[in-house]
Phi, psi and omega in degrees: 000128186249187184301324183291316182294321175300319181294318180292327180256024190290324185292326171283334186268336188297330177289321176293331177288320178295322174301305181291321178241075186297343179285337178300133175278172178292329177293322180296314187291324183291319178292333177298316171056025181083009178273125187293320182296328177289319185295317181302314180299317186289325179289318178300318183292317185281334187251357183059032176281154161296159181294322178303321188285321177298311185297323178290323176293315181291317178301314182299311177302311180298317172309310173304309176308314185295318181294330176289327189271314186300309185302320182295329184279347181280112180257134180249149177252163177302336182273348180294114181293350172280348183280000000 
């Protein structure tokens, strides 16, 4: 999941972000507005992480979210040889 997808899916992801990083305030989540750099900064600030650690955690989180969405979004038809 890249920067554009984060921005485009922010409404759906913000609840998951709050679940994952519970120290983020509602105000933090509103200010992030789907911007990856703002999310990294907020995680750094609330958890005292180095930028690299925050980036790794967020990358892992986004990959997990993508893997949950992609298989569910694949629709097969009866004619699909992969089905």
